[in-house]
C-alpha positions as CSV (number, residue, x, y, z in Angstrom):
1,M,-26.5,-9.0,27.9
2,P,-23.2,-7.9,26.3
3,S,-20.2,-8.7,28.5
4,A,-18.7,-5.6,30.1
5,E,-21.7,-3.6,28.8
6,I,-20.8,-0.5,31.0
7,Y,-17.6,-0.3,28.9
8,G,-19.4,-0.6,25.6
9,G,-19.6,-4.4,25.5
10,T,-17.2,-7.1,24.2
11,G,-18.0,-8.1,20.6
12,S,-20.0,-11.4,20.5
13,V,-19.2,-12.2,24.1
14,W,-22.2,-12.5,26.4
15,D,-23.1,-12.6,30.1
16,F,-26.2,-14.5,31.1
17,G,-28.5,-13.2,33.8
18,P,-30.5,-15.2,36.4
19,L,-33.1,-16.6,34.0
20,G,-30.6,-17.2,31.2
21,V,-28.3,-19.2,33.4
22,L,-31.2,-21.4,34.6
23,L,-32.4,-22.0,31.0
24,K,-28.9,-22.9,29.8
25,N,-28.3,-25.2,32.8
26,N,-31.7,-27.0,32.2
27,I,-30.8,-27.6,28.6
28,K,-27.4,-29.0,29.6
29,N,-28.8,-31.2,32.4
30,Y,-31.5,-32.5,30.1
31,W,-28.9,-33.4,27.5
32,I,-26.7,-35.2,30.1
33,E,-29.7,-37.1,31.4
34,T,-30.7,-38.2,27.9
35,F,-27.4,-39.2,26.5
36,M,-25.2,-40.1,29.5
37,Q,-27.4,-40.9,32.5
38,K,-29.8,-43.1,30.4
39,R,-27.1,-44.7,28.3
40,K,-24.8,-47.1,30.0
41,E,-22.2,-47.0,27.2
42,V,-21.6,-43.2,27.4
43,V,-19.3,-41.6,30.0
44,L,-18.9,-37.9,30.8
45,I,-15.6,-36.1,31.1
46,E,-14.4,-32.5,31.5
47,S,-11.2,-31.6,29.7
48,A,-9.1,-28.4,30.1
49,L,-9.8,-25.2,28.3
50,L,-6.1,-24.5,27.8
51,T,-4.9,-26.8,25.1
52,K,-1.3,-27.7,24.4
53,R,-0.2,-26.6,20.9
54,E,0.8,-30.1,19.8
55,V,-2.8,-31.3,20.2
56,L,-4.1,-28.8,17.7
57,V,-1.2,-29.4,15.4
58,A,-2.1,-33.1,15.3
59,S,-5.8,-32.4,14.8
60,G,-5.1,-30.0,11.9
61,H,-6.6,-26.9,13.6
62,E,-3.4,-24.9,13.5
63,S,-3.1,-25.3,9.7
64,E,-6.8,-25.8,8.7
65,F,-9.0,-24.0,11.2
66,T,-9.2,-20.9,9.1
67,D,-11.8,-18.6,7.5
68,P,-11.2,-16.4,4.4
69,L,-10.6,-12.8,5.5
70,V,-10.9,-9.8,3.2
71,E,-10.1,-6.2,4.0
72,C,-11.6,-3.1,2.5
73,K,-8.9,-0.8,1.2
74,K,-11.1,2.3,1.8
75,C,-12.4,1.9,5.4
76,N,-10.1,-1.0,6.6
77,G,-13.2,-3.0,7.5
78,R,-12.5,-6.8,7.7
79,F,-15.0,-9.4,6.7
80,R,-15.4,-13.1,6.2
81,E,-15.5,-13.5,2.4
82,D,-17.9,-16.4,2.3
83,H,-20.5,-14.4,4.4
84,L,-20.6,-11.5,2.0
85,E,-23.8,-11.3,-0.1
86,D,-22.1,-9.0,-2.6
87,K,-18.4,-9.8,-2.8
88,T,-17.7,-6.6,-4.8
89,T,-19.3,-4.1,-2.3
90,C,-18.1,-3.3,1.2
91,P,-21.0,-3.6,3.6
92,N,-19.4,-0.9,5.8
93,C,-18.6,2.0,3.5
94,Q,-20.4,0.7,0.3
95,S,-17.2,1.1,-1.7
96,K,-17.1,-0.9,-5.0
97,N,-14.2,-3.4,-5.8
98,S,-12.3,-2.3,-2.7
99,F,-11.4,-5.7,-1.3
100,G,-7.9,-7.1,-1.4
101,E,-7.1,-10.7,-1.9
102,A,-8.6,-13.1,0.6
103,K,-6.3,-14.4,3.3
104,K,-6.5,-17.4,5.6
105,F,-7.3,-16.2,9.2
106,N,-6.9,-18.7,12.0
107,M,-9.7,-18.4,14.5
108,M,-8.0,-19.8,17.5
109,F,-7.1,-17.6,20.5
110,K,-3.5,-17.8,21.4
111,T,-2.0,-17.6,24.9
112,Y,1.3,-18.6,26.6
113,L,1.9,-21.0,29.5
114,G,4.3,-19.6,32.1
115,P,5.9,-16.1,32.4
116,V,7.8,-16.1,29.0
117,E,6.0,-15.5,25.8
118,A,8.1,-17.8,23.7
119,S,7.1,-20.2,20.9
120,E,7.8,-23.3,23.0
121,N,5.2,-22.0,25.6
122,L,2.5,-21.3,23.0
123,A,-1.0,-22.7,23.8
124,Y,-4.5,-22.1,22.7
125,L,-8.0,-21.7,24.2
126,R,-9.7,-24.8,22.8
127,P,-11.8,-24.2,19.6
128,E,-13.9,-27.2,20.3
129,T,-14.4,-29.8,23.0
130,A,-13.6,-32.8,20.8
131,Q,-9.9,-33.0,21.1
132,G,-9.9,-33.5,24.9
133,M,-12.0,-36.6,24.4
134,F,-9.6,-38.0,21.8
135,T,-6.5,-37.4,23.9
136,N,-8.2,-39.1,26.8
137,F,-9.4,-42.1,24.7
138,K,-6.9,-44.6,26.2
139,N,-7.4,-43.4,29.8
140,I,-11.2,-43.9,29.4
141,I,-10.8,-47.4,28.1
142,E,-8.4,-48.4,30.9
143,T,-10.5,-46.8,33.7
144,S,-14.1,-47.5,32.6
145,R,-13.4,-50.8,30.8
146,K,-15.8,-49.8,28.0
147,K,-16.2,-52.0,24.9
148,L,-17.1,-50.9,21.4
149,P,-19.4,-49.2,20.7
150,F,-19.1,-46.6,23.4
151,G,-19.1,-42.8,23.7
152,I,-17.3,-40.1,25.6
153,A,-19.5,-37.0,26.2
154,Q,-18.6,-33.5,27.2
155,V,-20.3,-30.2,27.9
156,G,-18.1,-27.1,28.0
157,K,-16.8,-23.9,26.6
158,A,-15.0,-23.3,23.3
159,F,-13.5,-20.2,21.9
160,R,-13.3,-18.9,18.3
161,N,-12.1,-15.5,17.1
162,E,-14.9,-15.1,14.6
163,I,-14.4,-12.5,11.8
164,T,-18.1,-12.0,11.2
165,T,-20.3,-12.0,14.3
166,G,-23.9,-11.0,15.0
167,N,-27.4,-12.4,15.2
168,Y,-27.4,-12.0,18.9
169,I,-26.0,-15.3,20.6
170,F,-26.0,-17.3,17.4
171,R,-22.3,-16.7,16.5
172,D,-20.2,-16.1,19.5
173,R,-16.5,-15.9,20.3
174,E,-17.1,-17.7,23.6
175,F,-19.8,-20.4,23.6
176,E,-20.7,-23.8,25.0
177,Q,-20.9,-27.1,23.2
178,M,-22.5,-30.5,24.0
179,E,-20.7,-33.2,22.1
180,I,-20.3,-37.0,22.0
181,E,-17.4,-38.8,20.4
182,Y,-18.9,-42.3,19.7
183,F,-16.3,-45.0,18.9
184,V,-17.4,-47.8,16.7
185,K,-15.9,-50.6,14.6
186,P,-14.8,-49.7,11.1
187,G,-17.4,-51.0,8.7
188,E,-20.2,-50.3,11.2
189,D,-19.8,-46.5,11.0
190,D,-22.6,-45.9,8.5
191,K,-25.1,-47.7,10.7
192,W,-24.1,-45.6,13.7
193,F,-24.0,-42.4,11.7
194,D,-27.7,-42.9,10.8
195,F,-28.5,-43.9,14.4
196,W,-27.0,-40.7,15.9
197,R,-28.6,-38.5,13.3
198,N,-32.0,-39.8,14.3
199,E,-31.2,-39.5,18.0
200,W,-30.0,-36.0,17.6
201,E,-33.2,-35.0,15.7
202,K,-35.4,-36.6,18.3
203,F,-33.6,-34.7,21.1
204,L,-34.0,-31.3,19.3
205,I,-37.7,-32.0,18.8
206,S,-38.1,-33.1,22.4
207,C,-36.6,-29.8,23.6
208,G,-39.4,-28.0,21.8
209,L,-38.3,-27.3,18.2
210,S,-41.0,-27.8,15.6
211,T,-40.5,-30.3,12.7
212,E,-41.7,-27.5,10.3
213,K,-38.7,-25.3,11.2
214,L,-36.1,-28.0,11.7
215,H,-34.3,-29.3,8.6
216,R,-31.5,-31.7,7.7
217,Y,-28.7,-30.6,5.4
218,D,-26.2,-33.2,4.1
219,H,-22.9,-31.7,3.2
220,P,-21.8,-32.5,-0.4
221,K,-18.6,-34.5,-0.6
222,E,-16.6,-31.5,-2.0
223,A,-17.6,-29.4,1.0
224,L,-16.7,-31.9,3.8
225,S,-14.1,-31.1,6.4
226,H,-10.8,-32.7,6.0
227,Y,-11.6,-35.3,8.6
228,S,-15.2,-36.1,7.6
229,K,-16.6,-39.0,5.6
230,G,-20.1,-37.6,6.0
231,T,-21.7,-34.6,7.8
232,T,-25.3,-33.7,8.4
233,D,-26.3,-30.3,9.8
234,F,-29.6,-29.7,11.6
235,E,-30.7,-26.3,10.5
236,Y,-33.4,-24.1,12.1
237,D,-35.5,-21.3,10.5
238,Y,-34.2,-18.4,12.7
239,P,-35.6,-14.9,12.0
240,F,-32.4,-14.1,10.1
241,G,-32.6,-17.2,8.0
242,R,-32.0,-20.9,8.0
243,S,-28.8,-21.7,9.9
244,E,-27.1,-24.6,11.7
245,V,-28.1,-25.4,15.3
246,A,-26.5,-28.9,15.5
247,G,-24.7,-31.5,13.5
248,V,-23.5,-35.1,13.2
249,A,-20.2,-36.1,11.5
250,N,-18.5,-39.3,10.6
251,R,-14.8,-38.4,11.5
252,T,-13.5,-41.9,10.5
253,D,-10.3,-42.8,12.3
254,F,-8.6,-39.5,11.5
255,D,-8.3,-38.1,15.0
256,L,-6.9,-41.2,16.8
257,S,-4.5,-42.0,14.0
258,A,-3.3,-38.4,13.8
259,H,-2.7,-38.3,17.6
260,E,-0.8,-41.5,17.5
261,K,1.4,-40.2,14.7
262,H,2.2,-36.9,16.4
263,S,2.5,-38.2,20.0
264,G,4.2,-41.5,19.4
265,Q,1.6,-43.1,21.8
266,D,-0.4,-46.1,20.8
267,M,-4.0,-44.9,20.3
268,K,-5.4,-48.2,19.0
269,Y,-8.3,-50.2,20.4
270,F,-7.6,-53.9,21.3
271,E,-10.5,-56.2,20.3
272,E,-10.2,-59.2,22.7
273,S,-12.5,-61.5,20.7
274,T,-10.4,-61.3,17.5
275,K,-7.0,-60.2,19.1
276,E,-6.9,-57.3,16.6
277,K,-5.7,-53.8,17.2
278,F,-7.2,-50.9,15.2
279,W,-8.3,-47.3,15.3
280,P,-12.0,-47.1,15.9
281,Y,-14.1,-44.9,13.7
282,V,-15.8,-41.9,15.4
283,I,-19.3,-40.6,15.0
284,E,-19.6,-37.1,16.4
285,P,-23.0,-35.6,17.3
286,T,-22.5,-32.0,18.4
287,L,-24.8,-29.2,19.5
288,G,-24.3,-25.5,20.4
289,V,-26.0,-24.6,23.7
290,E,-26.5,-20.9,22.8
291,R,-27.8,-21.8,19.3
292,L,-30.3,-24.2,20.7
293,M,-31.3,-21.7,23.4
294,L,-31.9,-19.0,20.8
295,A,-34.0,-21.4,18.6
296,L,-36.1,-22.4,21.6
297,L,-36.7,-18.7,22.5
298,V,-37.7,-18.0,18.9
299,E,-39.9,-21.1,18.8
300,G,-41.6,-20.4,22.1
301,F,-42.3,-16.6,21.7
302,E,-45.8,-15.5,21.2
303,K,-47.3,-12.0,21.3
304,T,-51.1,-11.8,21.2
305,N,-52.4,-10.5,17.9
306,D,-48.9,-10.3,16.5
307,V,-48.8,-11.8,13.0
308,E,-45.0,-12.0,13.1
309,T,-45.0,-14.6,15.9
310,N,-46.1,-18.2,16.2
311,G,-49.7,-17.4,17.2
312,R,-49.9,-20.9,18.7
313,S,-52.5,-20.2,21.4
314,S,-55.9,-21.7,20.5
315,L,-57.9,-20.8,23.6
316,P,-61.6,-20.8,24.2
317,D,-63.4,-17.4,24.1
318,D,-63.5,-17.2,27.9
319,K,-59.7,-17.7,28.1
320,K,-58.5,-15.2,25.5
321,R,-55.5,-13.1,26.4
322,E,-55.4,-9.3,26.1
323,P,-53.9,-7.7,23.0
324,G,-50.1,-7.3,23.3
325,E,-49.6,-10.0,26.0
326,I,-46.4,-12.0,25.7
327,V,-46.1,-15.7,26.4
328,L,-43.0,-17.8,26.2
329,H,-44.0,-21.4,25.4
330,L,-41.0,-23.3,26.8
331,N,-41.0,-27.0,27.3
332,P,-41.5,-27.5,31.1
333,K,-38.4,-29.7,31.1
334,I,-36.2,-26.7,30.3
335,A,-38.2,-23.7,31.6
336,P,-36.1,-21.6,34.0
337,I,-38.8,-21.5,36.7
338,K,-41.0,-24.5,37.0
339,A,-43.8,-22.9,39.1
340,A,-44.7,-19.6,40.8
341,I,-46.4,-19.5,44.2
342,L,-48.7,-16.6,44.5
343,P,-50.7,-15.7,47.6
344,L,-53.9,-13.9,46.5
345,V,-53.4,-11.1,49.1
346,K,-50.8,-10.3,51.7
347,K,-52.9,-10.9,54.8
348,D,-54.4,-13.6,57.1
349,K,-52.6,-16.9,56.6
350,L,-52.1,-16.8,52.9
351,P,-48.4,-15.7,52.8
352,E,-47.6,-18.3,55.4
353,I,-49.3,-21.1,53.5
354,A,-47.6,-19.9,50.2
355,Q,-44.2,-19.8,51.9
356,E,-44.6,-23.4,53.1
357,I,-45.5,-24.5,49.5
358,Y,-42.4,-22.6,48.2
359,N,-40.2,-24.3,50.8
360,D,-41.5,-27.8,49.8
361,L,-41.2,-27.3,46.0
362,S,-37.9,-25.5,46.0
363,A,-36.3,-28.6,47.4
364,H,-37.0,-30.2,44.0
365,W,-37.1,-27.4,41.4
366,Q,-36.4,-23.7,40.8
367,V,-39.6,-22.0,41.8
368,D,-40.6,-18.4,42.4
369,Y,-42.6,-16.6,45.1
370,D,-44.4,-13.4,44.1
371,E,-46.9,-11.4,46.2
372,S,-46.6,-8.0,44.5
373,G,-49.4,-6.6,42.3
374,S,-52.7,-7.9,41.1
375,I,-53.0,-11.6,40.5
376,G,-53.5,-11.0,36.7
377,R,-50.3,-9.0,36.5
378,R,-48.4,-11.7,38.3
379,Y,-49.7,-14.3,35.9
380,R,-48.5,-12.2,32.9
381,R,-45.1,-11.8,34.5
382,Q,-44.7,-15.5,34.7
383,D,-46.1,-16.1,31.2
384,E,-43.4,-13.8,29.8
385,I,-40.5,-15.8,31.3
386,G,-42.0,-19.2,30.4
387,T,-43.1,-20.5,33.8
388,P,-45.4,-23.4,33.0
389,F,-47.5,-23.4,36.2
390,C,-48.8,-20.8,38.7
391,I,-50.0,-21.8,42.1
392,T,-52.5,-19.4,43.7
393,V,-53.1,-19.5,47.4
394,D,-56.5,-18.0,48.3
395,F,-59.0,-18.0,51.3
396,Q,-60.3,-21.4,50.4
397,S,-56.8,-22.7,50.9
398,I,-57.2,-22.0,54.6
399,E,-60.3,-24.1,54.9
400,D,-59.5,-27.2,52.8
401,Q,-55.8,-27.1,52.1
402,T,-56.3,-26.7,48.3
403,V,-54.8,-24.3,45.8
404,T,-55.5,-23.2,42.2
405,L,-53.0,-24.6,39.6
406,R,-53.0,-22.5,36.4
407,D,-51.5,-23.8,33.2
408,R,-49.5,-21.3,31.1
409,D,-50.5,-22.5,27.7
410,T,-54.2,-23.3,28.1
411,M,-54.8,-20.8,31.0
412,K,-56.9,-23.6,32.5
413,Q,-57.2,-23.5,36.3
414,E,-57.9,-26.5,38.5
415,R,-58.3,-27.0,42.2
416,I,-55.5,-29.2,43.7
417,K,-54.7,-30.5,47.2
418,I,-51.5,-29.0,48.5
419,S,-50.3,-32.5,49.4
420,E,-50.6,-33.6,45.8
421,L,-48.8,-30.6,44.2
422,Q,-45.3,-32.2,44.1
423,N,-46.4,-35.4,42.4
424,L,-48.7,-33.6,39.9
425,I,-46.0,-31.2,38.8
426,Q,-43.5,-34.0,38.5
427,D,-45.9,-35.9,36.2
428,K,-46.4,-32.7,34.0
429,I,-42.7,-31.9,33.5
430,S,-41.3,-35.5,33.2
């Protein structure tokens, strides 16, 4: 939902409700599990949002982190020139040839440290998470004793004062990134660049993106960023067109050498076996949390008999959904709610048994309890938010301590012992 919506909203700044927060957290936790928890050479840090000006001078952001801004002389609308389909017509007032000369617009948010708004107190909200990992490079080596190749990972907020916004949560002014700075020996960078492109693609597919809608785009040399030897974007076929969801860049030794030059601190790595000192090359896999979240919502959305959606359900005739029903086919790993516990009726011992199941499962996952409305309506409510499993407690549950487990995608129902629920669900979502 738009931030401060009761006041008209804040342009491209979003608040996330209960289900949105759970989905985002599950994406982030799955990423941490995949690339830090299961990889002994990658460590996780959290660097500050407020960034000292000198850091972003050294990185080139203060001089290079710009977009071409044009302004319409008729309506004073401002637009990013490279995003205009027709560079002679204002999309706001339709005036022809009304744009002035393009100017460089720095996208960083400025602020001041302390009570005086003076140039020596100037700071920025970080435009990316990367620089905090570079400035902490020597600290990480000394405290974690990592040897090349190794990575520093970070999940966190970044801020960009975008000129052209829109497409819901795709292009935001406040967003989250999941990044790794992977330090390697010069000369081995091409090998690791290929490695991380493959790892990044596998992760995106494992989250639930289809190979048909996910594409690689290799930047031509003339379009590379000033720090890059090579960059590959992973683009997704969103409803508004093919656009970047993630990327991998070979940043060479630009960042560490630049920070050494500007700070006067030694940022080189010491190789004990050869007694050499050098700046490692850096491979940077990066991923936007909100962009991946949006892609997964697009990928998973299905409306029965809607030709505009994925239409992925292939159910037997006795399991067909009613026209107009909505299902969100989220990977169980990242679904906000893992299971819903539903007592068939609100009488006898059914709510009591259901509450006990809820208490047991909620110790391990986010689960829901719902006893309002018909069982069919409750199933549909859970289908719409992507809950992979519904657990129905009925009168047979009193007799033999079993429940019905319903699968969201197949609508198949099977009888399961209550004592086996936890292990069964764990197997299905692992």
